[in-house]
C-alpha positions as CSV (number, residue, x, y, z in Angstrom):
1,M,-1.8,6.8,14.9
2,S,-5.3,5.7,14.0
3,R,-6.0,2.5,12.2
4,Y,-7.1,2.4,8.5
5,E,-10.4,0.9,7.5
6,F,-11.3,-0.6,4.1
7,T,-14.5,1.3,3.2
8,K,-16.8,1.4,0.2
9,K,-14.9,4.4,-1.2
10,L,-11.9,2.1,-1.5
11,E,-13.7,-0.5,-3.5
12,T,-12.6,-0.8,-7.1
13,G,-15.2,-3.3,-8.2
14,N,-12.5,-5.9,-8.9
15,A,-12.6,-8.6,-6.3
16,V,-9.0,-9.5,-6.7
17,I,-7.7,-6.0,-6.4
18,D,-10.1,-5.2,-3.5
19,G,-8.9,-8.4,-1.6
20,E,-5.3,-7.3,-2.0
21,H,-6.1,-3.8,-0.9
22,R,-7.7,-5.2,2.3
23,E,-4.6,-7.3,3.0
24,L,-2.4,-4.2,2.5
25,I,-4.4,-2.2,4.9
26,E,-4.3,-5.0,7.4
27,A,-0.5,-5.1,7.1
28,V,-0.2,-1.3,7.6
29,N,-2.5,-1.6,10.7
30,K,-0.3,-4.4,12.1
31,L,2.8,-2.2,11.6
32,L,1.1,0.8,13.3
33,D,-0.1,-1.4,16.1
34,A,3.4,-2.9,16.6
35,C,4.9,0.5,16.8
36,S,2.4,2.1,19.1
37,L,2.3,-0.8,21.5
38,G,6.1,-0.9,21.8
39,K,6.3,-4.4,20.4
40,G,9.8,-5.9,20.0
41,R,11.9,-4.9,17.0
42,A,11.8,-8.4,15.5
43,Y,8.0,-8.2,15.2
44,M,8.1,-4.7,13.8
45,D,10.9,-5.8,11.3
46,E,8.8,-8.8,10.2
47,T,5.8,-6.6,9.5
48,I,7.9,-4.0,7.6
49,K,9.4,-6.8,5.5
50,F,5.9,-8.3,4.8
51,L,4.5,-4.8,3.9
52,N,7.3,-4.0,1.4
53,N,7.1,-7.5,-0.2
54,Y,3.3,-7.3,-0.4
55,V,3.3,-3.9,-2.0
56,D,5.8,-5.3,-4.6
57,K,3.5,-8.3,-5.2
58,H,0.3,-6.3,-5.4
59,F,1.7,-3.6,-7.7
60,T,3.1,-6.3,-10.0
61,H,-0.3,-8.0,-10.1
62,E,-2.1,-4.7,-10.9
63,E,0.4,-4.0,-13.6
64,Q,-0.1,-7.4,-15.2
65,L,-3.9,-6.8,-15.2
66,Q,-3.3,-3.4,-16.9
67,R,-1.1,-4.9,-19.6
68,Q,-3.4,-7.8,-20.3
69,S,-6.5,-5.5,-20.6
70,G,-4.8,-2.8,-22.6
71,Y,-5.4,-0.2,-19.8
72,P,-4.5,3.2,-21.4
73,N,-3.0,4.8,-18.2
74,H,-0.6,1.9,-17.6
75,T,2.7,3.9,-17.9
76,A,1.6,6.6,-15.4
77,H,0.2,4.1,-13.0
78,R,3.4,2.1,-13.1
79,A,5.5,5.2,-12.6
80,F,3.5,6.0,-9.4
81,H,4.0,2.4,-8.2
82,E,7.8,2.6,-8.7
83,Q,8.1,5.9,-6.8
84,Y,5.7,4.6,-4.1
85,K,7.8,1.5,-3.5
86,K,11.0,3.4,-3.3
87,T,9.7,5.9,-0.8
88,L,8.0,3.1,1.3
89,K,11.4,1.3,1.5
90,E,13.1,4.5,2.6
91,I,10.6,5.2,5.3
92,T,10.4,1.6,6.6
93,S,14.2,1.4,6.6
94,Q,14.4,4.4,8.8
95,I,11.8,2.9,11.2
96,S,13.9,-0.3,11.3
97,A,17.1,1.6,11.9
98,A,15.9,4.3,14.3
99,G,12.9,2.7,15.8
100,P,9.4,3.9,15.6
101,T,9.9,7.6,16.3
102,I,7.0,10.0,16.0
103,A,8.6,11.7,13.0
104,E,9.1,8.4,11.2
105,L,5.6,7.2,12.0
106,G,4.3,10.5,10.7
107,K,6.1,10.0,7.5
108,L,4.7,6.5,7.2
109,N,1.2,7.7,7.9
110,G,1.5,10.4,5.3
111,H,2.8,7.9,2.8
112,I,-0.1,5.5,3.5
113,S,-2.5,8.5,2.9
114,V,-1.0,8.9,-0.5
115,L,-1.8,5.2,-1.2
116,I,-5.4,5.6,0.0
117,S,-5.8,8.6,-2.3
118,H,-4.3,6.5,-5.2
119,I,-6.8,3.7,-4.5
120,T,-9.8,6.1,-4.4
121,T,-8.8,7.7,-7.7
122,E,-6.5,5.8,-9.9
123,D,-7.3,2.2,-8.8
124,R,-11.0,2.9,-9.0
125,K,-10.5,4.1,-12.6
126,L,-8.6,0.8,-13.3
127,G,-11.4,-1.2,-11.7
128,A,-14.0,0.5,-13.8
129,F,-11.9,-0.2,-16.9
130,L,-11.4,-3.9,-16.0
131,N,-15.1,-4.3,-15.3
132,K,-16.0,-3.0,-18.8
133,A,-13.4,-5.2,-20.5
């Protein structure tokens, strides 16, 4: 699996959100590195736990910013977050249970791609809205 990189196209224009996105991408890269290097299960499990907790924290923070600013797409954005967290927990639970199989890592990679797409579209819209507020 190739590593993810925080590029200009992922910038929302909001320093707080962008900083959190950078940390999320670093956590994903740590997990992918641990899996591909055959690191011990304890290290992998620690990274999975961090990733799930961080996604919860980041999404909660984004949703607070949306409510405080009166962001019009808050409901749809929150629905995406809830489904994303649920699927991430399912995939990472499978990795923890079965080990980092090619199939499970493929699912994780696909799910991370969904997040990257969300950042480049929906989170950038949120950033633009917050910058106008």
